[in-house]
N, C-alpha and C positions, 0 to 999 in steps of 0.2 A: 623635578624642576623647581628652581628657587622661586619664591613668591614674586620677587621683583622682576624676574625674567618673564613670569606668567603675565604680570600686569603690563609690562612693556609690549609683549606680543598681542595682548588683548587691545591695547590702545592703538597699535599699528593696524590691526585688522579693522577696527572701528573707523579709523581715520582714512584708510586707503579705499576700502570698499572694493567694488568690481567695476572697472572701467568698461565702457562700451568699446567695441572694436572699431578701428579706423576703417573707413571704406577702402575698397581695393584701389591701389594707385600704381598698378603695374603699367608698363608701356610696351607697345608693339616693337618687335625687333627690327622691322623694316624701315623705321623712321630715320631720317637723316638728322634728327635732333636726338641728343643724349641728355637725359635728365641727371643733374648733379644735386645732391643734398648739401647745402652749405651750413645748415644748422638743423640737426634732428629735433630740436626742442625750441622752436621759435616762440614769440609772444603768444599768450593764450587768446583764443578767438581773434585772430589777426584780420580785422576788418580793413585796415588801411595799408596800402603798399605804394611805394614810389621809389624813384632813383634820382640821384644827383651827386655832385662832387662836394662832399661834406668837408674833407680835410684839405682841399685846395691843391691836390697833387695831379690834377688833370684826368683822373679816372672816375668813372661813375660808381658811386657807392649805392648800397641798398638800404632803404629805411622801411621798417615794418612797425605798425602800431596795433596793439591789442585793445579789445573792447572790454575784456574781463581781466581781473587781477590774475597774475600768474599763479599756478597751482603751488600752494605752500609745500615746503619740504616737510619731511617727517618731524624734524625738531621744531620747526615753526608751528606746526599743528599742535604739537605737544604744548608749546609755549602759549598758544591761544587757548587751549583747553584749560591750562592752569591759570589763565588770566594775566600772564606776563605782558602780552601785547595782543591787541585784537586786529592789528593791521588794517584798520578801517580807512587809512589814508591811501591804501593801494586801490586804484581804480582800473588801471591798465598799464601795460609795459610798452614803452616806445624805445626801440633800439635801432642802431645803424651798424651795417656790416662793411668793413673796410676792404675795398678792392685793392689787390687781388687775393689777399690772404684770408679774407672774410672773417677777420677778428671781430668779435661782437662787442659793441659799446652800448651801455645803457644810458639813455638820455633822461628818462623820468619813469616813474611807476605810478604817477598820480594824475594821469589823464586817460579817460576812456575814449580812445580814438574811434571815430566813426569811419565811414566808408571811403574817405578820400583824404589825401594830403599831398603837398607839393614842396619841392626844394627850390628856393630862390633867395637872392640877396635883397631882403626887404629894406634894410636901412642903408644900403649902398656903401658898406664898409669893406667890400671885397671878399667877404666870407658868406657862403650860402647858408641861409637860415631855413627853418621848416615852418610851413603854414599848414594848419590842419583844422578839420571840423571835429568837434568832440562833444561829449555830453555836457561839458562846461562852457561851450560856446566856440566861436571861431577865434583861434589864438595863433600867434606866431612866437616861435622860440628862437632867441638870439644865439647865434653860433659863437659863444664864448663859454659862459657858464650855463647856457640854456635857460636863461631867465625868460619868464613868460609875460607876454603882452596880449591883452584882449583886444581883438578887432571888433567883434560884435557878439551879441548874445543870441541864443537860439540853437536848435538842432537842425543840421542840414546834411544832405546826402553827398553832394558834389562840390568841389572847390577847384578853381583855376586861378592862376596868378599871371598877370600880364600888365604892361604899361599901355593901357587902352588909349590914352590921349597923348602919348609920346611926350610927356612933360618931364621924363626922367625919374619919376616915382612910380613904383609898382602899385597896381590896383588888385583887389581881390574880388572874385566873382563866385557866388554860391547859389545853389539851388537845392531844395528838398525834394521829396517824392510825395505822391498822392495816394499811395497804397499803405496798408498796414497801420491804419488809424491816423496817419499824419495829415492827409487831406490838404496839404499846402504846397504841393509841387506846381502851383499855378503862378509863380512869379520868380524872376531872377533878381537877386540882390547884388548890386555893384557897390563895393566899398572903395571910395577914393581916399588915397593917402594924403592927409594934411601934413602930418608928421608920422614917424613910425609908431608913435604912441597915441595918435589921434586920427580917427577915421570918420568920414561922412559917407552916408549911403543913400542910394535911390533904388526903388523897386520898379521893375519893369514886368508887366503882366504877360504871361504866356499861357497856352492851354495846359490843363492839368496833365501831369505825367512825371517822367523821370528822365534824366540824361542831360549832359552839359559838355560842350567842347568850345575851344577858342581857336579861330583861324581867320585869315584874311580871305574871305570868299570872293570879294569883288576886286581884289588886287589894287586897292587904292592906298596901300601902305599902313592901314589901320586894322587891328585885329577885330573881327566880328564875333558875335556870340551865337552858337548853334544850340538849339534846344530841340526836343521832339516836336515835330510839326512845323516849327517856324525857326527862322534865323533873324537876328537883330543886327541891322546895319549900323556900324559904328559911325556916329556923327563927326568924330574927330576931335571934339572937345566936350566939355561938360555943360556948355550953354545950349546945345541943341538936343532934341529928343531923338531916341533910337527908333529907326523905322523898322516895323515888324513885317516880315515877308513870309508868307506861307509857301513852303517848298513841297510839301507832301500833297499829292493830288487826290482827287475823289474817284470813286468808282473802282472797277476791277484793276486798273493800272496804278492805283494810288497806294500809299502806305497808311495802314490803319491800326497801328499799335503804338500806344502812347508812352509806355514804360520801356525805355531803350538804353542801350549803351552806344556811344557815338564815337566815331573816328572820322578823319578826313584824309583824302589822298586823290591823286590824279589818276583815275582808272583808264581813261581813254586817250591819254597823252596829248590833250589839247591845251595844256598849260593852266587850266582852271581846276581848283580843288573841288572834288566831288564829296558827297557825304555818305558814309557807311553806317548802317544801322543794324543792330541785333536786338531781339526782344529779350529783356532782362528780367521781367517779373510777370506773373507769379508761377509757382509750380503747377504742373498738370495740364497746362494749355499748350497749344502748338501754333506756330506762325512761320515766318520766313526770315532769312538774312538777305539783305539787298543793299546795293549802292544806288544813289540817286544822282543823276547826271546834271552837273552845273551848266545852265544854259548860257553862261558867260555874261555879256553886257545886258542881255534881255532879262528883266526882273519881273515881268507881269505874266509869267506862265509857270505852271507846275514843272517840277523836275522829273524827267523820265526815269522810271524805276527799272533796274536791272537785277534780277534775282540771282543770288549766289547759291542759296540752299533753300529748299522748300520743306515744310512740315517738320520744323525743329522745335524742340520743347522751349518754352519761354523762360528759360533759366540761363540764358547766355549773357552772363554779367561780365563779359569782356569781348571786345572785337577790335581788331587793329588792321590797318592797311599797310602793307610793307612788301617789298620785293624779296620774298623769302628764298626763292631758288635762283636769284641773280640772273634772271633772263630778261630783265628790262621792263617787266610789267608788274602791276600791283596784284599781290596775292592777299588772302584774308586769313587772319589768325583768330580763333575763337576758343572759348572755354565755357563749359556748363558748370554751374554751381553744384556742390556736392549733394544738395537736397533734391536734385532732379531724379526722374525715374531712370532706372537702368544703370548703365556704366558711367555716365557723365564724362565724356571725353574732352580732352584738350586737343584741338584740331588745327590743321592748316588746310585751306582750300586753295589749291594751286590753279592759277589762271592759265589754262592750256588752250591751244587752238580749237579743240573740239568741246570746250566747256570747262566747268569747274570740277576738279578732282580732289576729293577729300582724303586727307591722310591723317590718321590718328597718332598723336604724339605721346599721350599717356591717358590713363583712365583714373577715375576717382575724383574728378572735379578740380576746379580752381576758380579764383574770384579776383576780378579787377587786376589782372596781370599787367605788367609793363613790357612792351616790345621795344627793345633797344639793343644796340651793339655793345654789350657789356664788356667784351674782351678785346675790343679794337681790332677785330679781324675782318671788318667790313661786311659781315652778315648779321642779320637780326636774330637776337636771342630773346627768350622769355624769362621773366623774373616774377616770382610770387609764391603763393600758397593758397590753401582753402581759406574760408572765412570763419565760420562757426558751425559746429556740429552739435545738434541737440543731445543733451544728456551724455556728453563726451568729456572725460577727464584726462584723456591721453595727450600726447604731444602733437603739435602742429609743425611739421618740417617746413623749412624755407628752401625753395628749389630754384635752380637755374636750368632751363631747357636750352642747352648750348646747340646752336646751329653748327653742324659739322661740315656744311657744304664746302666752305672755302678750304678746309683742311683736307678735303677729298678732291680738290681740283687737279691734283696730279703733280706734286713736286717732291723730290727726294733730295735732302741736303747731304753733301759730301764735304767734309773738311779735308782738303788735300794737303794742307800744311797747318799744323796747329800752333807752330811757333817759328814763323819766318824771322830770321835775324833782321834787326833794324825796322824802321818804318818804311812806308812806300807811299808815293804820291800818285800811283797809277797801277792799273792792272791791264795787261794787253794780251791779245790772242793772235797767233799766226802759226802756220805750219813751219816750224824751224828746222826739223830733221828730215823733211822730204818724204814722210810716210803717208801723206794725204790727210792727216788728222791735225786739227788746230791744237797747238801747245799754248801754254800760258807763261807770261813773264810778269814778275812783280818784284820791286826792290832790286836787289842785285842777283836775282836768280831766275832761271827758267825751269818749267815743269813739263816733263815729257808726258804727253797724253797716252794713257795705257789702252785706250779703246773703250773698255768698259769703265764708266766713270767712277764706279765704286771701288775700283782696284787701286793699287799703289801708284801714285804719281812720283816719278823720280825727280828730285830737286838737284840742280846743278848750278854752280856759280857761272856768271857771265865772264868774269875775269877781273883782274886787279884794276881798281879805280872806278869800276862800273857798279856802284852801290845803289843807284836809284834809276831804274829804267824809265824813260820818258816817251820813247817813240820807236815804232818798228817801220822800217822802210828799206828798200833795196838801194842803198846809197852808191854802191860801186857798179850797179847795173849788170850784175852777173846772174840775175834770175833768182838769187837767194835773198830772203829778207834779213836785214841786219838790224842791230839794236843801238839806239842812241841812249846814253845814260850820263848821269852826273855823279859827282863824288859825295853827294849829300847822304847822310846816314840816318839821322833821326832828329826830331825837334829838340833842341837843347842838348845835343849830344856832346859829351866830353870823353876824350880818349882815356881808356883805363891806364893805370900806372904801368903795367907790363908793356903796353904798346908804346907809351912814351919812352920807356927805357930802351926798348928795341930800336926805336927810331933814333934815339940819341947815339946808340952804339954804331948804327949804320949811317949816321949823318943824313937821315931822311925825315927830319922833324917837320918839314913842310907838308907831309902827308897827314898829319894829325887833324882831328876834328872834322867838322862838316865842310864840304867844299862843293856846294851846289853850283858855284861859278865855273868849276872845272869839268868840262865835258870830254867824254871819250866815246868812241863807237866800237861796238863789237862786231867785227866782220864775220859773217856766217861762212864757215868753210865746208858746210854740208854735214849731214849725219849728226847734227847737234854739237859740233865743235866750233869754237869761236876764237878769233885772234883780236886782241885789244889794240886799237890805234889811238894815240894821244895827240894827233896832229890838228887839234882844234884850238884856236885862240881862246884865251880865258874870257868868259863873259863877265857881267856885272850884276850880281843878284844873290839871293839867299837860297831859296828852294823853288823849283819849278812848279807853277800852278797850271801851266798849259803849254803845249807845243804843237806845231802843225807844219806840214810841208807846203811851201808856196812854190808852185811849178815855175820853171824858167819862163821868163817873159822878155821878148826882144833880145837884147844883148846881156840880160841879167842871167846869172846862173841860178839853178835851183837853190832855194834857201829854206832853212829851218827857222821858223818864228818861235820866239821864246817869251813867255809871260811869267813874271816872277811874283812871289808872295809879297815881297817888300814893295811899298808904294814908291813912286818917283823914279822907277827904273825904265819906264816906257816899254814898248814892244821892241825887242832886239831880234837880230837875225844872224844866222851863221850861213855863209855861202858854201855850198857843196861843190867843189871843183870836179871837173870831168874825171881827172885822175885822182879819185878820192883817196887812194892809199898813199900817193906820192907827193901831193901838194897840201899846203896848209889851208885849213878851213878858216876863212876870215870872218871876224866878228864885226858888227856895226850896229848902231841904233837904227831901227826900222821906222819907228814913229813914236813921238813923245806921248801919244795917248795910249793909256793902258788902264784897264779896270782890275788888273792884278789877279786875274783868275783865268778861266779857260779861254783858249783862242782856237778858232777853226777857220778853214778856207773853203769857199764855195762861190760859184757864179750865181749870185742872187738875182741879178737883173737881166740875165740872158744876153749880155753884150760880148760874150766870149772872153771876158777878162775876169780874173780871179778877184774876189772881194774877201776882206778879212773881217770876221765876226768876233765881237768881244762880249756878246750877251745883249746889253741894251744900247750898244753903239756899233756902228758898222763903218769900216773904211772901204769905200767903193773905189775899185781900181779902174784906171783909165787905159791901161796898156802902155802908157808913156812914162810910167814911174811916179805919177802923181796919185795921191790918195785923198778922197773927199770924205771927211768925217761927218756922219749923220747919226743923230741920237733918235732912237725909236721909242724912248721913254724918258722921263725926267732924269736929270743928272742927280748924282748923290745916292742912287740906289746901289745895292750890292749884289749884282748877279754872280752866281757861283759857276755851276755847270750849265752848258747849253748844247743843244743838238739842232742841226738844220734838217728839216724834213717837210714835205708837202702834206700837211695834216688834213686839209679840206679838199684834196683832190681837184684843185683848180689849175694845176700846172705851174703854180708859183711856189717856190720854196718858202716855208715859214720857219720860225725859230721857237724852240721850246727852251724855257729858262727856269732853273731852280735857284731861288735866292738864298743867300747865306743866312743861316739861322742856327747857331750851335745850341743844341738842346732846347730850342725854342720853336715856336710855330713860324713857318715861313711860307711864302707863296710859291706855287708851281704854276707857271702861266705859259701861254703860247701867244706869240705875236703873228698875226695874220698879215701877210704881205698883200697890199692892195695894188690894183693895176698901175696906179701912178707911182713912179719911182720915188722911193723915200717915204711913202705913206704906209703906215702900219697900224693895225688895230689890236689892242690887248684883250686877251680872254683868260679868265681864271680857270685853271683845271682843278686845283685842290689846294687846301692849306694843310700842310703836314709838318711834322717836327723835322727840321733840318733837311730839306729836300736837296741834298748836295751830292747825290750819286744819281746819275741820269742816263737813260738809254731810250732809244726809239726803235721799234720793230713791229712788224705785223704778227702779233702773238697768236691770233685766232684765225689766221689765214682767210680773212674776209676781204682783203684787198686794200685796207687802209692801215696806216701806221698807228700803233698804240704806244703808250708811254710807260716806261719802267723806271721806278724811283726807289732809292733806299734812304732811310731816315738816319740822320747824323745826331744821335742822342747819347752823348757821353754821360749825362747825368743819370739816365735810366736806360742803359743799353738793353735790358731785358724786355723793354717795351718797344724797341726800335723795330720797324717793319720794312720788309722788302715787298713791293707790290707792283702790279701792273694795272694800268687804267685803260679800260677798253674804250676805244674811240667810237662814239655814237653820233650818227647824223653829221659826219664831216666836222667833228670837233665841237659840235654844239653842246654835247654832254659827255660825261666820262663816268664809267662804271668801275669802281675799284675791285680788284681781285687780290687776295693775299697770297704771297708766295711763301713767306716765312716771317715769324716774329721771334725776336730774341737776339739778333745780331746787329750791332752798330755798323753803319756804312759811311764810307768817305771816299769819294772818287771811284766808286765801284759801279755796280749795276750794268756791267758789260754784257751785252746780249750776243750770243754766238752759238751755233749748232756744233757742239763739241763731239757728239757721237754719231754724226752723219745719219740721224734717223728722220730728218726732215722737219723737226720742230726746234724751238728756240730754248736753249738753256741760258742760265744767267750766272755770271761770275762776279764776285764782289770781295772787297777788302774793307778794312776799317781804319780808324785813327787810334782808337783806344785799345785795340787788340792786334795781334800779329798773325791772325788766321788768313788763309786764302781759301775761299769757300766756293764750291760749285753747287748750284741748285739745278738739279736735273729735271727736265720736263718729262713726266711719265703720264700714263693713263690712270684712270680712277682705281685700278687694281694694283697700282704700284709697278707696272711693267712699262719699260720704255716703248714709245710709239714705234710702229713699223714705218 
């Protein structure tokens, strides 16, 4: 062996040494969480973990801060040995991971991050910054070049960021611990922001201990401070003092551990946030995990303690309150630190009718995890890693424990047409061929239901001139459903050269381009055969945004109402003659008021006259041909889709509305009809990206209607979700359930039982793609329900 090679090997052995083995970190197979490693070699001694949107794309990113310098590479160690660089400026590595690729970005290597950090927009410039406690003091890093600003000096254990006095400027709250030689966990320090570079502080005394949380405990609109043993009532401004209230009682029913990890949540459903505590320090002792019941407006009594788990080791340096299993109540997530005795599990305690049931998610410990919906599928995930292992020179993996519950709720996606020609403004369902199964219609085509939804759906044209189906109805009253369609093909469509040439040869150039104003109807001949009729007067508009059948009233014929995309067209109508095949369907303006989106017909006020709903406006019918316009919300809003349904089971029809918001956040609301005619009350269901596909149906068979919505996200279609929101307490609250993520939706979310198995399937289409998609409802094993 050459001398140089011998020397190199000797240096390698001397520098690497023998690493201690990492504690076991396996996970039980029966957990509905699956752990994913996003970085096998995270920052060294990762004391600090948090989440937040760093790059402004609307997704939560992950931030990890190390307390020790990263382990040097072989060549860096050689360089230090040779005196080329001593790397003394390296104190700890702070990195962020970009959601969803988890690309790693280094922020700095010159801060030894301690046990907490937060993501927040400190300077109000629209970009989220990072606030952390470090060996160098409390600092914030500006989200541009990550320049550093000192908030205050000293070593602290916990940090929170909130606008305590609601003056528009964020404040920073810190606390240290009283163990391990610090002995100064007996005060809370509140830093008030004078400017982002200048901070003033006040100290508030609390009993010795560890633990800090921020929440509005008394529901006065101001965030309060929670510590072990006491909570501090926010005075609302900096001129008054903080009231100190002890919530932990004495005696056997009290809480008597002062070094805690704290979270809050409403455990008993009374609307008041309760306090959840776990014993976080030190190793080798045993206590309990419990939640303490908020007495509400009564402040002069101790909070009643409810034990979640007894006799747990006091190394539970993480606890969180969340509805893990999506059953509507609070569960508890916990993690033991790696220095505890035994296996150190990460666990969930499920809140079951007969008590708390522990399920182990993984073994080997974790520290200061974050419980959050990291992948936008409406269930809570866990993010983090261990903190520091003595005499360990190996890697610290960064993990996500993904909650798989929503992905196991029972949906199978079938793309029944991957490339439907043209765009479409609707997807419809009806038994067109008389075989007892609902078929589908979209664009200029209908799809024969094969029975088993995963089998081939035969696509057939409706007929010449019917390029965008709008409505299914038995127009000729022969017992078979017919299809009304327009000649619209696609947004901005231009006829190709070959079509123009063919039309020139045949002298039929008037057929070129989009013709939404030209309506035809496809008469159903039975067995899936259609005959096209063009005996409809030309309307005035571009592309249909809504259509509905208005029943015959008095001497008026049955009419089809038309709502167009272009403004200023009003609501129009097409009269359907008794002799639908032999007489002309006459066009007329129905009402000058239109919101240029969906239109529907229902008897809202139980006067036996049809009313016309436009979303946030209603045309009340009198039966005499007169229509009274009533606005149920302010004018100028942009309602897109809507559905009429009795959401609160009071016998009065209500209206669900999704507002227009292309690739942006929009409101999904329901308007509650009050007993007095024309009085409506608005309730927010959710804020979602483009809630412009909408359905209502009883998805869980509990007797009340739930809401189904698809997101219209053209900018990031891979993030777009189809979900249903479970109706809780007659519309008072809504629990989201994910059906699928990754398809953009527009005028879809049609709910229909396609396979006659008694449950609700969902059909949807999009604007930015040409797919027709069926989401089949199945049980948890992937088998269609009986």
